[in-house]
C-alpha positions in Angstrom: -7.7 -27.9 20.2 -6.9 -31.8 20.8 -8.0 -33.3 24.2 -7.4 -36.5 26.1 -10.1 -37.9 28.4 -9.5 -40.5 30.6 -12.8 -42.1 31.4 -14.2 -44.6 34.1 -17.8 -46.1 34.2 -19.2 -45.6 37.7 -19.6 -48.6 39.9 -22.7 -50.3 39.0 -23.0 -49.2 35.4 -23.4 -52.1 33.0 -22.1 -51.3 29.8 -24.2 -53.7 27.7 -27.5 -52.7 29.4 -30.3 -51.5 27.4 -29.9 -47.9 28.8 -26.6 -47.3 28.2 -26.8 -48.7 24.7 -29.7 -46.3 23.9 -27.7 -43.5 25.7 -24.5 -44.3 23.5 -27.0 -44.4 20.3 -28.0 -40.7 21.2 -24.5 -39.5 22.0 -23.1 -41.0 18.7 -26.0 -41.6 16.2 -28.8 -39.0 16.9 -27.1 -35.8 17.6 -26.0 -35.8 21.4 -22.2 -35.3 20.6 -21.8 -31.4 20.0 -21.3 -30.7 16.3 -18.0 -28.8 17.0 -16.6 -32.0 18.5 -14.5 -34.5 16.5 -13.5 -37.8 18.0 -9.9 -38.9 16.8 -9.7 -42.1 18.7 -11.4 -44.1 21.8 -9.2 -46.9 23.4 -9.7 -49.4 26.1 -7.0 -51.3 28.1 -7.7 -54.9 28.3 -7.0 -56.9 31.3 -6.2 -53.7 33.6 -7.9 -51.4 35.7 -6.8 -48.6 33.5 -9.3 -45.8 32.6 -10.5 -46.2 29.0 -9.3 -43.1 26.8 -11.0 -40.8 24.3 -9.0 -38.5 22.2 -11.2 -35.4 20.5 -10.7 -32.1 19.2 -12.9 -29.0 19.9 -12.4 -25.3 19.8 -15.2 -24.7 22.4 -14.9 -25.6 26.2 -18.7 -25.7 26.5 -18.5 -29.0 24.0 -16.4 -30.3 26.9 -19.0 -29.3 29.6 -22.1 -30.9 27.4 -20.1 -34.4 27.2 -19.4 -34.5 30.8 -23.1 -33.4 31.3 -24.3 -35.9 29.1 -22.6 -38.8 30.6 -22.8 -37.6 34.0 -25.0 -40.5 35.3 -22.6 -43.3 33.8 -19.1 -42.2 33.6 -16.4 -40.3 35.4 -14.0 -38.1 33.4 -10.5 -36.5 33.4 -10.1 -34.3 30.7 -6.5 -32.5 29.8 -5.0 -30.7 26.6 -3.4 -32.9 24.5 -0.4 -32.7 22.5 0.8 -34.8 19.1 4.1 -35.8 20.5 4.7 -38.0 17.5 4.3 -35.2 15.1 6.9 -33.4 17.1 9.5 -36.2 17.0 8.9 -36.7 13.4 9.7 -32.8 12.8 12.8 -33.6 14.6 13.7 -36.2 12.1 12.4 -39.2 14.2 11.1 -42.2 12.3 7.9 -42.3 14.5 4.9 -44.6 12.7 
């Protein structure tokens, strides 16, 4: 199932700090991310206070719990089921690209 997670770093968390970089390495490179979770996209908005967005797929709600627990000290999440609206529009004959 597709999910959209909006996230913000907690106040006082420095993204390029040694601790956050090491935590990111553990998540992305060293198996911290659950094997059943497939990352589709990670986006941030420049020049605004908008949350960053990660789009991912998983069939296991425990994967979401593990993600939130792993990042608990640095990041606040809002996770929602997602729909690929572009695919729906294309099925209707719209030229969404």
